[in-house]
N, CA, C, O and the ligand as a Tripos MOL2 file, in Angstrom:
@<TRIPOS>MOLECULE
protein
  273   271    69     0     0
PROTEIN
NO_CHARGES

@<TRIPOS>ATOM
      1 N          12.7790  -16.6400   -8.0200 N.3       1 MET1
      2 CA         12.2280  -15.5930   -7.3190 C.3       1 MET1
      3 C          13.1410  -14.9090   -6.5110 C.2       1 MET1
      4 O          13.8530  -15.5100   -5.7070 O.2       1 MET1
      5 N          13.1800  -13.4120   -6.7000 N.am      2 LYS2
      6 CA         14.0330  -12.5180   -5.8760 C.3       2 LYS2
      7 C          13.2030  -11.5770   -5.0650 C.2       2 LYS2
      8 O          12.5220  -10.7620   -5.6870 O.2       2 LYS2
      9 N          13.1660  -11.5800   -3.7190 N.am      3 LYS3
     10 CA         12.3650  -10.5120   -3.1750 C.3       3 LYS3
     11 C          13.1820   -9.6970   -2.1660 C.2       3 LYS3
     12 O          14.1890  -10.1970   -1.6650 O.2       3 LYS3
     13 N          12.8440   -8.6550   -1.9020 N.am      4 GLN4
     14 CA         13.4540   -7.8430   -0.8580 C.3       4 GLN4
     15 C          12.4860   -7.9960    0.3730 C.2       4 GLN4
     16 O          11.2630   -8.0200    0.2340 O.2       4 GLN4
     17 N          13.1330   -8.0990    1.6030 N.am      5 ILE5
     18 CA         12.2720   -8.3570    2.7220 C.3       5 ILE5
     19 C          12.8990   -7.2310    3.7560 C.2       5 ILE5
     20 O          14.0090   -7.3730    4.2680 O.2       5 ILE5
     21 N          12.0640   -6.1230    3.9910 N.am      6 ASP6
     22 CA         12.4840   -5.2540    5.2410 C.3       6 ASP6
     23 C          12.4590   -5.7190    6.4940 C.2       6 ASP6
     24 O          11.5130   -6.3570    6.9560 O.2       6 ASP6
     25 N          13.4220   -5.4460    7.0660 N.am      7 ILE7
     26 CA         13.7570   -5.9820    8.5040 C.3       7 ILE7
     27 C          14.1660   -4.8350    9.4240 C.2       7 ILE7
     28 O          15.0370   -4.0290    9.0990 O.2       7 ILE7
     29 N          13.5170   -4.7890   10.5660 N.am      8 ASN8
     30 CA         13.7190   -3.6860   11.6580 C.3       8 ASN8
     31 C          14.2210   -4.5220   12.6850 C.2       8 ASN8
     32 O          13.8660   -5.6840   12.8820 O.2       8 ASN8
     33 N          15.3420   -3.6690   13.5480 N.am      9 GLY9
     34 CA         16.0040   -4.4620   14.7250 C.3       9 GLY9
     35 C          17.4830   -4.9320   14.2880 C.2       9 GLY9
     36 O          18.2530   -5.2940   15.1770 O.2       9 GLY9
     37 N          17.8250   -4.9360   13.1860 N.am     10 MET10
     38 CA         19.2400   -5.1870   13.0590 C.3      10 MET10
     39 C          19.8460   -4.0140   13.2990 C.2      10 MET10
     40 O          19.5050   -2.9240   12.8410 O.2      10 MET10
     41 N          21.1590   -4.3420   14.3480 N.am     11 ALA11
     42 CA         21.9590   -3.2130   14.6050 C.3      11 ALA11
     43 C          23.2440   -3.2420   14.4940 C.2      11 ALA11
     44 O          23.9830   -2.3280   14.8600 O.2      11 ALA11
     45 N          23.6210   -4.3450   13.9570 N.am     12 CYS12
     46 CA         25.2910   -4.6930   14.0260 C.3      12 CYS12
     47 C          25.5110   -5.8290   13.2670 C.2      12 CYS12
     48 O          24.5470   -6.4660   12.8430 O.2      12 CYS12
     49 N          26.8110   -6.2200   13.0030 N.am     13 GLY13
     50 CA         27.2540   -7.2790   12.2760 C.3      13 GLY13
     51 C          26.6950   -8.8080   12.7280 C.2      13 GLY13
     52 O          26.4200   -9.8270   12.0950 O.2      13 GLY13
     53 N          26.6740   -8.4790   13.9820 N.am     14 HIS14
     54 CA         26.2970   -9.8420   14.8810 C.3      14 HIS14
     55 C          24.6300  -10.2130   14.3020 C.2      14 HIS14
     56 O          24.2050  -11.3250   13.9890 O.2      14 HIS14
     57 N          24.0250   -9.1440   14.2870 N.am     15 CYS15
     58 CA         22.5590   -9.1940   13.6200 C.3      15 CYS15
     59 C          22.3320   -9.9000   12.2830 C.2      15 CYS15
     60 O          21.4340  -10.6820   11.9670 O.2      15 CYS15
     61 N          23.4990   -9.3730   11.4850 N.am     16 LYS16
     62 CA         23.3420   -9.6270   10.1370 C.3      16 LYS16
     63 C          23.8850  -11.0590    9.9660 C.2      16 LYS16
     64 O          23.4590  -11.7100    9.0120 O.2      16 LYS16
     65 N          24.7660  -11.5980   10.7820 N.am     17 SER17
     66 CA         25.2630  -12.9400   10.9580 C.3      17 SER17
     67 C          24.1270  -13.8270   11.2170 C.2      17 SER17
     68 O          23.9490  -14.8310   10.5270 O.2      17 SER17
     69 N          23.3390  -13.4960   12.1940 N.am     18 ARG18
     70 CA         22.3010  -14.4250   12.5600 C.3      18 ARG18
     71 C          21.3060  -14.3470   11.4700 C.2      18 ARG18
     72 O          20.8460  -15.4480   11.1660 O.2      18 ARG18
     73 N          20.8980  -13.4450   10.8700 N.am     19 VAL19
     74 CA         19.8100  -13.3710    9.8170 C.3      19 VAL19
     75 C          20.5240  -14.5110    8.5420 C.2      19 VAL19
     76 O          19.9130  -15.4400    8.0140 O.2      19 VAL19
     77 N          21.7960  -14.1490    8.3050 N.am     20 GLU20
     78 CA         22.5680  -14.8900    7.2360 C.3      20 GLU20
     79 C          22.5210  -16.4090    7.4600 C.2      20 GLU20
     80 O          22.4420  -17.2920    6.6060 O.2      20 GLU20
     81 N          22.5990  -16.5390    9.0220 N.am     21 GLY21
     82 CA         22.6430  -17.8600    9.4040 C.3      21 GLY21
     83 C          21.3130  -18.8600    9.0760 C.2      21 GLY21
     84 O          21.2830  -20.0100    8.6370 O.2      21 GLY21
     85 N          20.1590  -17.8790    9.4990 N.am     22 ALA22
     86 CA         18.9390  -18.6740    9.3560 C.3      22 ALA22
     87 C          18.6250  -18.7670    7.9010 C.2      22 ALA22
     88 O          18.0120  -19.7350    7.4520 O.2      22 ALA22
     89 N          19.0380  -17.7660    7.1480 N.am     23 LEU23
     90 CA         18.7540  -17.8400    5.6390 C.3      23 LEU23
     91 C          19.6440  -19.1320    5.0400 C.2      23 LEU23
     92 O          19.1280  -19.9090    4.2370 O.2      23 LEU23
     93 N          20.7490  -19.2580    5.4110 N.am     24 SER24
     94 CA         21.5460  -20.5380    5.0270 C.3      24 SER24
     95 C          21.1340  -21.8860    5.4640 C.2      24 SER24
     96 O          21.6450  -22.9110    5.0140 O.2      24 SER24
     97 N          20.1650  -21.8630    6.3830 N.am     25 LYS25
     98 CA         19.7740  -23.0200    6.7390 C.3      25 LYS25
     99 C          18.4740  -23.4520    6.1640 C.2      25 LYS25
    100 O          18.0310  -24.5850    6.3570 O.2      25 LYS25
    101 N          17.7780  -22.4260    5.3590 N.am     26 LEU26
    102 CA         16.3710  -22.9350    4.6050 C.3      26 LEU26
    103 C          16.7670  -23.6000    3.2760 C.2      26 LEU26
    104 O          17.4910  -23.0710    2.4320 O.2      26 LEU26
    105 N          16.2820  -24.6650    3.1980 N.am     27 ASN27
    106 CA         16.1430  -25.2780    1.9320 C.3      27 ASN27
    107 C          15.4620  -24.3450    0.5850 C.2      27 ASN27
    108 O          14.4150  -23.7020    0.6630 O.2      27 ASN27
    109 N          16.0070  -24.4150   -0.1780 N.am     28 GLY28
    110 CA         15.2260  -23.6430   -1.3550 C.3      28 GLY28
    111 C          15.8990  -22.2160   -1.4980 C.2      28 GLY28
    112 O          15.6340  -21.6320   -2.5490 O.2      28 GLY28
    113 N          16.8260  -21.4910   -0.4940 N.am     29 VAL29
    114 CA         17.1700  -20.2140   -0.4500 C.3      29 VAL29
    115 C          18.4940  -20.4540   -1.3080 C.2      29 VAL29
    116 O          19.3090  -21.3230   -0.9980 O.2      29 VAL29
    117 N          18.6300  -19.6900   -2.3110 N.am     30 LYS30
    118 CA         19.6700  -19.6680   -3.3010 C.3      30 LYS30
    119 C          20.9910  -18.8410   -2.9590 C.2      30 LYS30
    120 O          22.1600  -19.2270   -2.9780 O.2      30 LYS30
    121 N          20.4080  -17.4570   -2.6070 N.am     31 SER31
    122 CA         21.3700  -16.5260   -2.4060 C.3      31 SER31
    123 C          20.6740  -15.3430   -1.5070 C.2      31 SER31
    124 O          19.4640  -15.1740   -1.3610 O.2      31 SER31
    125 N          21.7010  -14.5930   -0.9610 N.am     32 TYR32
    126 CA         21.0980  -13.6050   -0.2100 C.3      32 TYR32
    127 C          21.9790  -12.4040    0.1950 C.2      32 TYR32
    128 O          23.1960  -12.5380    0.3270 O.2      32 TYR32
    129 N          21.4810  -11.4770    0.3470 N.am     33 ASP33
    130 CA         22.3520  -10.1910    0.6430 C.3      33 ASP33
    131 C          21.5530   -9.4500    1.7110 C.2      33 ASP33
    132 O          20.4770   -8.8920    1.4950 O.2      33 ASP33
    133 N          22.2200   -9.5020    2.9510 N.am     34 VAL34
    134 CA         21.8510   -8.7120    4.0620 C.3      34 VAL34
    135 C          22.4670   -7.4890    4.2950 C.2      34 VAL34
    136 O          23.6890   -7.3910    4.4120 O.2      34 VAL34
    137 N          21.5430   -6.3560    4.3870 N.am     35 SER35
    138 CA         22.3000   -5.2730    4.8010 C.3      35 SER35
    139 C          21.6340   -4.4350    6.1190 C.2      35 SER35
    140 O          20.4710   -4.0420    6.2130 O.2      35 SER35
    141 N          22.5330   -4.3120    6.9280 N.am     36 VAL36
    142 CA         22.1790   -3.5800    8.2800 C.3      36 VAL36
    143 C          21.5850   -2.0400    8.0220 C.2      36 VAL36
    144 O          20.6220   -1.4760    8.5410 O.2      36 VAL36
    145 N          22.3990   -1.6500    7.1630 N.am     37 GLU37
    146 CA         22.5950    0.0200    7.0500 C.3      37 GLU37
    147 C          21.1160    0.1410    6.0830 C.2      37 GLU37
    148 O          20.4360    1.1580    6.2230 O.2      37 GLU37
    149 N          20.7350   -0.7750    5.2580 N.am     38 ASP38
    150 CA         19.5450   -0.4840    4.5560 C.3      38 ASP38
    151 C          18.4370   -1.2650    5.1820 C.2      38 ASP38
    152 O          17.3420   -1.2560    4.6190 O.2      38 ASP38
    153 N          18.6030   -1.9430    6.2940 N.am     39 LYS39
    154 CA         17.4150   -2.4670    6.9820 C.3      39 LYS39
    155 C          16.7130   -3.6120    6.0980 C.2      39 LYS39
    156 O          15.4950   -3.7500    6.2060 O.2      39 LYS39
    157 N          17.4310   -4.4240    5.2400 N.am     40 ARG40
    158 CA         16.6580   -5.3770    4.3180 C.3      40 ARG40
    159 C          17.5580   -6.5280    4.0500 C.2      40 ARG40
    160 O          18.7700   -6.4810    4.2600 O.2      40 ARG40
    161 N          16.8780   -7.6540    3.5390 N.am     41 ALA41
    162 CA         17.5790   -8.7240    2.9740 C.3      41 ALA41
    163 C          17.1570   -8.7910    1.6990 C.2      41 ALA41
    164 O          15.9440   -8.5850    1.6570 O.2      41 ALA41
    165 N          17.6390   -8.9950    0.6160 N.am     42 ILE42
    166 CA         17.3180   -9.4530   -0.7000 C.3      42 ILE42
    167 C          17.7920  -10.9500   -0.7440 C.2      42 ILE42
    168 O          18.9420  -11.3620   -0.5890 O.2      42 ILE42
    169 N          16.5280  -11.7480   -1.0150 N.am     43 VAL43
    170 CA         16.8740  -13.0820   -0.9610 C.3      43 VAL43
    171 C          16.1710  -13.6070   -2.3780 C.2      43 VAL43
    172 O          15.0910  -13.2060   -2.8110 O.2      43 VAL43
    173 N          17.0300  -14.5910   -2.9930 N.am     44 GLU44
    174 CA         16.6960  -15.3540   -4.1880 C.3      44 GLU44
    175 C          16.4740  -16.7590   -3.5420 C.2      44 GLU44
    176 O          17.2840  -17.3310   -2.8120 O.2      44 GLU44
    177 N          15.1680  -17.2550   -3.9510 N.am     45 TYR45
    178 CA         14.7340  -18.5400   -3.5830 C.3      45 TYR45
    179 C          13.9620  -19.3020   -4.7010 C.2      45 TYR45
    180 O          13.5390  -18.7760   -5.7300 O.2      45 TYR45
    181 N          13.8630  -20.3580   -4.4240 N.am     46 ASP46
    182 CA         12.9850  -21.2960   -5.2410 C.3      46 ASP46
    183 C          11.5060  -21.4770   -4.6160 C.2      46 ASP46
    184 O          11.3270  -22.2590   -3.6830 O.2      46 ASP46
    185 N          10.5930  -20.8150   -5.1020 N.am     47 GLU47
    186 CA          9.4010  -20.6970   -4.7790 C.3      47 GLU47
    187 C           8.4580  -22.0570   -4.5290 C.2      47 GLU47
    188 O           7.5160  -22.2760   -3.7680 O.2      47 GLU47
    189 N           9.1320  -22.8410   -5.4970 N.am     48 ASN48
    190 CA          8.6510  -24.4540   -5.4040 C.3      48 ASN48
    191 C           8.9910  -25.1130   -4.2820 C.2      48 ASN48
    192 O           8.2980  -26.0640   -3.9210 O.2      48 ASN48
    193 N          10.1310  -24.7100   -3.5390 N.am     49 VAL49
    194 CA         10.7730  -25.2660   -2.3560 C.3      49 VAL49
    195 C          10.2920  -24.5580   -1.1170 C.2      49 VAL49
    196 O           9.7040  -25.1830   -0.2340 O.2      49 VAL49
    197 N          10.5440  -23.1860   -1.0290 N.am     50 VAL50
    198 CA         10.1920  -22.4700    0.1480 C.3      50 VAL50
    199 C           9.2280  -21.4290   -0.1130 C.2      50 VAL50
    200 O           9.1670  -20.9150   -1.2290 O.2      50 VAL50
    201 N           8.4000  -21.0480    0.9200 N.am     51 SER51
    202 CA          7.6490  -19.9340    0.7030 C.3      51 SER51
    203 C           8.2020  -18.5430    1.2060 C.2      51 SER51
    204 O           8.9990  -18.5330    2.1440 O.2      51 SER51
    205 N           7.7750  -17.3030    0.5700 N.am     52 LEU52
    206 CA          8.2150  -16.1590    1.2670 C.3      52 LEU52
    207 C           7.9390  -16.2060    2.5930 C.2      52 LEU52
    208 O           8.8150  -15.8290    3.3710 O.2      52 LEU52
    209 N           6.6270  -16.6940    3.1170 N.am     53 GLU53
    210 CA          6.3090  -16.5000    4.3020 C.3      53 GLU53
    211 C           7.0940  -17.5010    5.2890 C.2      53 GLU53
    212 O           7.0160  -17.3390    6.5060 O.2      53 GLU53
    213 N           7.8370  -18.5180    4.7330 N.am     54 ALA54
    214 CA          8.5900  -19.3530    5.6640 C.3      54 ALA54
    215 C           9.9100  -18.6130    5.9110 C.2      54 ALA54
    216 O          10.4660  -18.5550    7.0080 O.2      54 ALA54
    217 N          10.3840  -18.0140    4.6970 N.am     55 ILE55
    218 CA         11.3980  -17.0300    4.9750 C.3      55 ILE55
    219 C          11.1190  -15.8840    5.9690 C.2      55 ILE55
    220 O          11.9300  -15.5720    6.8410 O.2      55 ILE55
    221 N          10.0880  -15.3550    5.8160 N.am     56 GLU56
    222 CA          9.8020  -14.1740    6.8630 C.3      56 GLU56
    223 C           9.9310  -14.7520    8.1760 C.2      56 GLU56
    224 O          10.6130  -14.2120    9.0470 O.2      56 GLU56
    225 N           9.2810  -15.8640    8.3610 N.am     57 GLN57
    226 CA          8.9900  -16.3480    9.7460 C.3      57 GLN57
    227 C          10.3570  -16.8250   10.3100 C.2      57 GLN57
    228 O          10.5320  -16.6710   11.5190 O.2      57 GLN57
    229 N          11.2030  -17.3060    9.6730 N.am     58 ALA58
    230 CA         12.6000  -17.7200   10.0830 C.3      58 ALA58
    231 C          13.2050  -16.7070   10.7680 C.2      58 ALA58
    232 O          13.7180  -16.8560   11.8770 O.2      58 ALA58
    233 N          13.1550  -15.3180    9.9400 N.am     59 ILE59
    234 CA         13.8300  -14.0980   10.3930 C.3      59 ILE59
    235 C          13.3390  -13.6240   11.5550 C.2      59 ILE59
    236 O          14.1460  -13.2370   12.4000 O.2      59 ILE59
    237 N          11.9690  -13.5650   11.8130 N.am     60 GLU60
    238 CA         10.9210  -13.2340   12.8330 C.3      60 GLU60
    239 C          11.2230  -13.9920   13.9670 C.2      60 GLU60
    240 O          11.1030  -13.5090   15.0930 O.2      60 GLU60
    241 N          11.6840  -15.3740   13.7310 N.am     61 ASP61
    242 CA         11.8590  -16.2130   14.9810 C.3      61 ASP61
    243 C          13.3010  -15.8950   15.6480 C.2      61 ASP61
    244 O          13.5900  -16.3500   16.7550 O.2      61 ASP61
    245 N          14.1330  -15.1280   14.9430 N.am     62 LEU62
    246 CA         15.3300  -14.5770   15.6040 C.3      62 LEU62
    247 C          14.9580  -13.4230   16.4050 C.2      62 LEU62
    248 O          15.8480  -12.9370   17.1030 O.2      62 LEU62
    249 N          13.8540  -12.9230   16.4290 N.am     63 GLY63
    250 CA         13.5830  -11.7980   17.0810 C.3      63 GLY63
    251 C          13.4990  -10.3980   16.2800 C.2      63 GLY63
    252 O          13.3150   -9.3060   16.8190 O.2      63 GLY63
    253 N          13.6300  -10.5770   15.1890 N.am     64 PHE64
    254 CA         13.6540   -9.4250   14.4540 C.3      64 PHE64
    255 C          12.3480   -9.0440   13.9050 C.2      64 PHE64
    256 O          11.5580   -9.9820   14.0100 O.2      64 PHE64
    257 N          11.7950   -7.9170   13.3130 N.am     65 ASP65
    258 CA         10.6380   -7.4780   13.0620 C.3      65 ASP65
    259 C          10.7240   -7.4460   11.5850 C.2      65 ASP65
    260 O          11.5980   -6.7470   11.0710 O.2      65 ASP65
    261 N           9.8100   -8.2110   10.7610 N.am     66 VAL66
    262 CA          9.6190   -8.0000    9.2910 C.3      66 VAL66
    263 C           8.8280   -7.0560    9.0310 C.2      66 VAL66
    264 O           7.7270   -7.1530    9.5730 O.2      66 VAL66
    265 N           9.0440   -5.9590    8.2360 N.am     67 ALA67
    266 CA          7.8720   -4.9360    7.7230 C.3      67 ALA67
    267 C           7.5930   -5.4460    6.3250 C.2      67 ALA67
    268 O           8.3490   -5.7360    5.3980 O.2      67 ALA67
    269 N           5.9640   -5.4700    6.4870 N.am     68 TYR68
    270 CA          5.1420   -5.9520    5.4550 C.3      68 TYR68
    271 C           4.7930   -4.8690    4.5850 C.2      68 TYR68
    272 O           4.0730   -5.0700    3.6070 O.2      68 TYR68
    273 CU         23.6320   -6.7110   16.3560 Cu       69 CU69
@<TRIPOS>BOND
     1     1     2 1
     2     2     3 1
     3     3     4 2
     4     3     5 am
     5     5     6 1
     6     6     7 1
     7     7     8 2
     8     7     9 am
     9     9    10 1
    10    10    11 1
    11    11    12 2
    12    11    13 am
    13    13    14 1
    14    14    15 1
    15    15    16 2
    16    15    17 am
    17    17    18 1
    18    18    19 1
    19    19    20 2
    20    19    21 am
    21    21    22 1
    22    22    23 1
    23    23    24 2
    24    23    25 am
    25    25    26 1
    26    26    27 1
    27    27    28 2
    28    27    29 am
    29    29    30 1
    30    30    31 1
    31    31    32 2
    32    31    33 am
    33    33    34 1
    34    34    35 1
    35    35    36 2
    36    35    37 am
    37    37    38 1
    38    38    39 1
    39    39    40 2
    40    39    41 am
    41    41    42 1
    42    42    43 1
    43    43    44 2
    44    43    45 am
    45    45    46 1
    46    46    47 1
    47    47    48 2
    48    47    49 am
    49    49    50 1
    50    50    51 1
    51    51    52 2
    52    51    53 am
    53    53    54 1
    54    54    55 1
    55    55    56 2
    56    55    57 am
    57    57    58 1
    58    58    59 1
    59    59    60 2
    60    59    61 am
    61    61    62 1
    62    62    63 1
    63    63    64 2
    64    63    65 am
    65    65    66 1
    66    66    67 1
    67    67    68 2
    68    67    69 am
    69    69    70 1
    70    70    71 1
    71    71    72 2
    72    71    73 am
    73    73    74 1
    74    74    75 1
    75    75    76 2
    76    75    77 am
    77    77    78 1
    78    78    79 1
    79    79    80 2
    80    79    81 am
    81    81    82 1
    82    82    83 1
    83    83    84 2
    84    83    85 am
    85    85    86 1
    86    86    87 1
    87    87    88 2
    88    87    89 am
    89    89    90 1
    90    90    91 1
    91    91    92 2
    92    91    93 am
    93    93    94 1
    94    94    95 1
    95    95    96 2
    96    95    97 am
    97    97    98 1
    98    98    99 1
    99    99   100 2
   100    99   101 am
   101   101   102 1
   102   102   103 1
   103   103   104 2
   104   103   105 am
   105   105   106 1
   106   106   107 1
   107   107   108 2
   108   107   109 am
   109   109   110 1
   110   110   111 1
   111   111   112 2
   112   111   113 am
   113   113   114 1
   114   114   115 1
   115   115   116 2
   116   115   117 am
   117   117   118 1
   118   118   119 1
   119   119   120 2
   120   119   121 am
   121   121   122 1
   122   122   123 1
   123   123   124 2
   124   123   125 am
   125   125   126 1
   126   126   127 1
   127   127   128 2
   128   127   129 am
   129   129   130 1
   130   130   131 1
   131   131   132 2
   132   131   133 am
   133   133   134 1
   134   134   135 1
   135   135   136 2
   136   135   137 am
   137   137   138 1
   138   138   139 1
   139   139   140 2
   140   139   141 am
   141   141   142 1
   142   142   143 1
   143   143   144 2
   144   143   145 am
   145   145   146 1
   146   146   147 1
   147   147   148 2
   148   147   149 am
   149   149   150 1
   150   150   151 1
   151   151   152 2
   152   151   153 am
   153   153   154 1
   154   154   155 1
   155   155   156 2
   156   155   157 am
   157   157   158 1
   158   158   159 1
   159   159   160 2
   160   159   161 am
   161   161   162 1
   162   162   163 1
   163   163   164 2
   164   163   165 am
   165   165   166 1
   166   166   167 1
   167   167   168 2
   168   167   169 am
   169   169   170 1
   170   170   171 1
   171   171   172 2
   172   171   173 am
   173   173   174 1
   174   174   175 1
   175   175   176 2
   176   175   177 am
   177   177   178 1
   178   178   179 1
   179   179   180 2
   180   179   181 am
   181   181   182 1
   182   182   183 1
   183   183   184 2
   184   183   185 am
   185   185   186 1
   186   186   187 1
   187   187   188 2
   188   187   189 am
   189   189   190 1
   190   190   191 1
   191   191   192 2
   192   191   193 am
   193   193   194 1
   194   194   195 1
   195   195   196 2
   196   195   197 am
   197   197   198 1
   198   198   199 1
   199   199   200 2
   200   199   201 am
   201   201   202 1
   202   202   203 1
   203   203   204 2
   204   203   205 am
   205   205   206 1
   206   206   207 1
   207   207   208 2
   208   207   209 am
   209   209   210 1
   210   210   211 1
   211   211   212 2
   212   211   213 am
   213   213   214 1
   214   214   215 1
   215   215   216 2
   216   215   217 am
   217   217   218 1
   218   218   219 1
   219   219   220 2
   220   219   221 am
   221   221   222 1
   222   222   223 1
   223   223   224 2
   224   223   225 am
   225   225   226 1
   226   226   227 1
   227   227   228 2
   228   227   229 am
   229   229   230 1
   230   230   231 1
   231   231   232 2
   232   231   233 am
   233   233   234 1
   234   234   235 1
   235   235   236 2
   236   235   237 am
   237   237   238 1
   238   238   239 1
   239   239   240 2
   240   239   241 am
   241   241   242 1
   242   242   243 1
   243   243   244 2
   244   243   245 am
   245   245   246 1
   246   246   247 1
   247   247   248 2
   248   247   249 am
   249   249   250 1
   250   250   251 1
   251   251   252 2
   252   251   253 am
   253   253   254 1
   254   254   255 1
   255   255   256 2
   256   255   257 am
   257   257   258 1
   258   258   259 1
   259   259   260 2
   260   259   261 am
   261   261   262 1
   262   262   263 1
   263   263   264 2
   264   263   265 am
   265   265   266 1
   266   266   267 1
   267   267   268 2
   268   267   269 am
   269   269   270 1
   270   270   271 1
   271   271   272 2
@<TRIPOS>SUBSTRUCTURE
     1 MET1         2 RESIDUE 1 A MET
     2 LYS2         6 RESIDUE 1 A LYS
     3 LYS3        10 RESIDUE 1 A LYS
     4 GLN4        14 RESIDUE 1 A GLN
     5 ILE5        18 RESIDUE 1 A ILE
     6 ASP6        22 RESIDUE 1 A ASP
     7 ILE7        26 RESIDUE 1 A ILE
     8 ASN8        30 RESIDUE 1 A ASN
     9 GLY9        34 RESIDUE 1 A GLY
    10 MET10       38 RESIDUE 1 A MET
    11 ALA11       42 RESIDUE 1 A ALA
    12 CYS12       46 RESIDUE 1 A CYS
    13 GLY13       50 RESIDUE 1 A GLY
    14 HIS14       54 RESIDUE 1 A HIS
    15 CYS15       58 RESIDUE 1 A CYS
    16 LYS16       62 RESIDUE 1 A LYS
    17 SER17       66 RESIDUE 1 A SER
    18 ARG18       70 RESIDUE 1 A ARG
    19 VAL19       74 RESIDUE 1 A VAL
    20 GLU20       78 RESIDUE 1 A GLU
    21 GLY21       82 RESIDUE 1 A GLY
    22 ALA22       86 RESIDUE 1 A ALA
    23 LEU23       90 RESIDUE 1 A LEU
    24 SER24       94 RESIDUE 1 A SER
    25 LYS25       98 RESIDUE 1 A LYS
    26 LEU26      102 RESIDUE 1 A LEU
    27 ASN27      106 RESIDUE 1 A ASN
    28 GLY28      110 RESIDUE 1 A GLY
    29 VAL29      114 RESIDUE 1 A VAL
    30 LYS30      118 RESIDUE 1 A LYS
    31 SER31      122 RESIDUE 1 A SER
    32 TYR32      126 RESIDUE 1 A TYR
    33 ASP33      130 RESIDUE 1 A ASP
    34 VAL34      134 RESIDUE 1 A VAL
    35 SER35      138 RESIDUE 1 A SER
    36 VAL36      142 RESIDUE 1 A VAL
    37 GLU37      146 RESIDUE 1 A GLU
    38 ASP38      150 RESIDUE 1 A ASP
    39 LYS39      154 RESIDUE 1 A LYS
    40 ARG40      158 RESIDUE 1 A ARG
    41 ALA41      162 RESIDUE 1 A ALA
    42 ILE42      166 RESIDUE 1 A ILE
    43 VAL43      170 RESIDUE 1 A VAL
    44 GLU44      174 RESIDUE 1 A GLU
    45 TYR45      178 RESIDUE 1 A TYR
    46 ASP46      182 RESIDUE 1 A ASP
    47 GLU47      186 RESIDUE 1 A GLU
    48 ASN48      190 RESIDUE 1 A ASN
    49 VAL49      194 RESIDUE 1 A VAL
    50 VAL50      198 RESIDUE 1 A VAL
    51 SER51      202 RESIDUE 1 A SER
    52 LEU52      206 RESIDUE 1 A LEU
    53 GLU53      210 RESIDUE 1 A GLU
    54 ALA54      214 RESIDUE 1 A ALA
    55 ILE55      218 RESIDUE 1 A ILE
    56 GLU56      222 RESIDUE 1 A GLU
    57 GLN57      226 RESIDUE 1 A GLN
    58 ALA58      230 RESIDUE 1 A ALA
    59 ILE59      234 RESIDUE 1 A ILE
    60 GLU60      238 RESIDUE 1 A GLU
    61 ASP61      242 RESIDUE 1 A ASP
    62 LEU62      246 RESIDUE 1 A LEU
    63 GLY63      250 RESIDUE 1 A GLY
    64 PHE64      254 RESIDUE 1 A PHE
    65 ASP65      258 RESIDUE 1 A ASP
    66 VAL66      262 RESIDUE 1 A VAL
    67 ALA67      266 RESIDUE 1 A ALA
    68 TYR68      270 RESIDUE 1 A TYR
    69 CU69       273 GROUP 0 **** ****
């Protein structure tokens, strides 16, 4: 499954690295492309292992705002 997650609050490469770090730690996430300019992450994941909600929560736990 591949989904775009819209994220508010990312301002620089450091923010991008933090989001990438959180995604890299999640079991079931296969690949991701985070763009500060486009304010989004495109995440490919195995929905049998991890839910979209869990991925969104991990991003929100960093202090960013996920737009639903
Ligand atoms: Cu930043």
